[in-house]
C-alpha positions as CSV (number, residue, x, y, z in Angstrom):
1,M,94.7,73.1,95.6
2,K,94.0,70.4,93.2
3,T,91.8,72.5,90.7
4,Q,94.7,74.7,90.4
5,L,97.1,72.1,89.4
6,H,94.7,70.8,86.5
7,I,94.7,73.8,85.4
8,L,98.9,75.0,85.6
9,I,99.4,71.8,84.6
10,P,98.7,72.1,80.7
11,N,100.1,76.1,81.0
12,L,103.9,74.3,81.7
13,K,102.8,72.2,78.9
14,K,102.8,74.9,76.3
15,I,106.0,76.4,78.0
16,V,107.7,73.8,77.2
17,V,107.0,73.6,73.8
18,T,107.6,76.7,73.2
19,L,110.8,76.8,75.0
20,L,111.6,73.4,73.0
21,L,110.9,74.9,69.4
22,A,112.5,78.1,70.5
23,S,116.1,76.4,70.9
24,S,115.8,73.9,68.7
25,V,118.4,74.6,65.7
26,F,117.8,74.5,61.8
27,T,120.5,72.1,59.0
28,V,120.6,73.6,55.8
29,G,121.6,71.2,52.9
30,C,123.6,70.8,50.1
31,D,124.5,68.0,47.6
32,K,126.3,65.9,48.5
33,K,129.1,65.9,46.0
34,K,132.9,65.7,46.5
35,D,133.3,69.3,45.9
36,S,130.4,70.5,47.5
37,A,130.1,73.2,50.5
38,P,130.0,73.5,53.1
39,V,126.7,73.6,55.7
40,A,125.2,75.7,57.6
41,V,124.6,75.4,61.3
42,P,123.5,77.7,63.2
43,A,125.7,78.4,65.8
44,T,122.6,78.9,69.0
45,P,118.9,80.1,68.5
46,Y,118.5,83.7,66.9
47,M,118.4,85.0,70.6
48,G,119.0,88.9,69.2
49,Y,122.5,90.2,68.2
50,G,122.7,94.1,68.8
51,G,124.6,95.2,72.5
52,V,122.8,98.1,74.2
53,G,124.0,100.9,72.3
54,C,124.9,98.5,69.0
55,T,126.1,101.1,66.8
56,N,125.8,100.7,63.3
57,C,123.5,97.9,64.0
58,F,120.7,97.1,61.4
59,G,116.7,96.4,62.1
60,N,115.6,92.6,60.9
61,P,118.5,90.4,60.4
62,Q,119.0,87.5,58.4
63,L,121.3,84.6,58.6
64,L,123.7,84.4,56.5
65,F,125.3,82.1,57.4
66,G,125.9,79.3,60.5
67,G,128.1,78.1,62.4
68,I,131.3,79.9,61.4
69,Q,134.1,78.5,63.6
70,S,137.5,80.2,64.5
71,T,140.8,79.9,67.0
72,S,143.0,81.6,68.9
73,T,146.8,80.7,67.5
74,S,147.5,80.0,70.8
75,G,143.7,77.2,71.4
76,S,142.9,78.6,74.6
77,A,139.5,80.3,72.4
78,Q,137.5,79.3,70.6
79,L,134.0,81.2,68.8
80,T,131.2,79.9,67.3
81,M,129.3,82.2,65.3
82,D,126.2,83.0,62.7
83,L,126.7,86.2,60.0
84,L,123.8,88.1,59.5
85,G,123.2,91.1,57.4
86,S,120.7,93.3,57.2
87,T,119.3,91.4,53.4
88,G,118.9,87.4,53.4
89,L,120.5,85.7,50.2
90,G,117.1,83.2,50.4
91,T,119.4,80.7,51.4
92,A,122.2,80.1,54.1
93,D,124.9,79.4,51.0
94,W,128.5,79.8,50.9
95,Y,129.0,80.2,47.3
96,G,126.4,82.9,47.7
97,L,128.3,84.0,50.5
98,S,131.5,86.0,47.6
99,Y,128.0,87.5,46.6
100,Y,126.1,89.8,49.2
101,Q,128.1,93.6,50.2
102,G,126.9,95.7,53.1
103,V,126.6,96.0,56.5
104,V,127.1,92.7,58.9
105,A,127.0,91.7,62.3
106,L,127.6,87.8,64.4
107,Q,126.2,86.6,67.4
108,G,127.7,83.0,68.7
109,M,129.7,81.4,71.4
110,L,133.1,82.4,72.3
111,R,134.9,79.5,74.5
112,I,138.0,80.1,76.2
113,T,139.4,76.3,77.4
114,A,142.6,77.8,79.9
115,Q,144.2,81.4,81.7
116,D,145.8,82.2,78.9
117,P,148.1,84.8,78.6
118,Y,148.2,86.0,75.2
119,F,143.7,86.1,75.6
120,C,144.7,88.4,79.2
121,N,143.9,86.0,81.4
122,A,140.3,85.8,80.3
123,M,138.8,83.2,83.1
124,P,137.8,79.7,80.9
125,G,134.2,78.8,80.0
126,D,131.0,79.9,77.6
127,Y,130.3,83.4,77.1
128,Q,127.3,83.5,74.6
129,L,128.6,86.2,71.9
130,R,126.6,89.3,70.6
131,T,127.3,93.4,67.9
132,L,128.8,95.9,69.5
133,T,129.2,97.7,66.9
134,A,127.9,96.3,62.6
135,G,130.6,96.6,60.0
136,Q,131.3,96.0,56.1
137,M,131.3,93.0,54.2
138,S,132.3,92.0,50.9
139,N,133.9,89.6,48.1
140,K,133.3,87.0,51.6
141,E,135.5,89.9,53.9
142,I,134.7,91.4,56.7
143,Q,135.9,94.8,59.0
144,G,134.4,96.9,61.2
145,V,132.9,95.0,62.8
146,T,133.2,95.3,67.4
147,L,132.5,92.3,69.5
148,E,131.6,91.5,73.2
149,A,131.1,88.9,74.5
150,I,129.5,87.9,79.0
151,G,130.6,85.2,80.8
152,M,127.6,83.2,81.0
153,N,128.5,82.1,84.1
154,N,131.6,83.7,85.8
155,G,130.2,87.1,84.7
156,Y,132.9,88.3,82.3
157,R,133.4,90.4,79.8
158,I,134.9,91.0,77.5
159,V,135.5,93.3,74.6
160,L,136.9,92.6,71.0
161,R,137.6,94.9,68.3
162,M,138.1,93.2,64.8
163,V,141.4,95.2,63.8
164,S,141.7,93.6,61.2
165,K,139.8,92.0,57.7
166,A,138.1,88.8,59.0
167,V,138.1,86.7,55.9
168,L,136.0,83.6,55.2
169,Y,137.6,81.0,54.2
170,S,136.0,76.8,54.7
171,P,139.0,74.4,54.5
172,S,137.3,70.6,54.6
173,N,133.9,71.9,54.3
174,Q,134.5,73.9,57.5
175,P,133.5,77.9,57.6
176,R,136.3,79.3,59.4
177,M,136.9,82.9,59.7
178,G,140.4,84.6,60.5
179,F,141.1,87.9,61.7
180,T,143.6,90.4,64.5
181,A,140.9,90.8,67.4
182,R,142.2,93.8,69.4
183,L,141.0,92.9,73.0
184,D,139.8,96.6,74.1
185,F,138.8,95.4,77.4
186,V,138.8,91.8,79.5
187,N,136.7,92.1,82.3
188,G,138.2,95.2,83.8
189,Q,141.8,96.2,82.1
190,A,142.9,96.9,78.8
191,C,145.1,94.1,76.8
192,G,146.8,93.5,73.5
193,D,145.8,91.6,70.3
194,A,144.5,88.2,69.4
195,Y,145.1,86.6,66.1
196,F,141.9,84.3,64.8
197,Y,141.9,81.8,62.6
């Protein structure tokens, strides 16, 4: 038994170190001028973005910008997303996003804080967000993305389809995305539109 523990402990150390490195979040800094751009902070470590049967998804996605926020107008749903592209910008540069044109996907987290009739009374909790259908981006406007959110503790499934162009903007150096989403599926039922800013 003592020999088995002697072999097991070094392996556990390797596993713990690997998990800690994999879960670390990086920050890309910028100049600290008054008019400096927002700082890219990924919402989640990259764990794969495409859902099963993802349409138009691309291999080897590159982080374009991380930590983009969006809140439903009712305030009950908050999104924190990473924007991924088929080619990178070299750095996660807010101003450089204006020049990116091409296929994009999103990943991150959806947090529902309270049941809300405007969000089909979805169960409160944290949801892992991933892309079901990749979209297109040009001039910081995104269209055609469909997202899937899976409840981390409750097993709920929510499908959000962008029915308007999603516009990226940055008040007070906090990157945000405004768009209208059609809630195609909230744990088995179709729902209406939700508005995010």
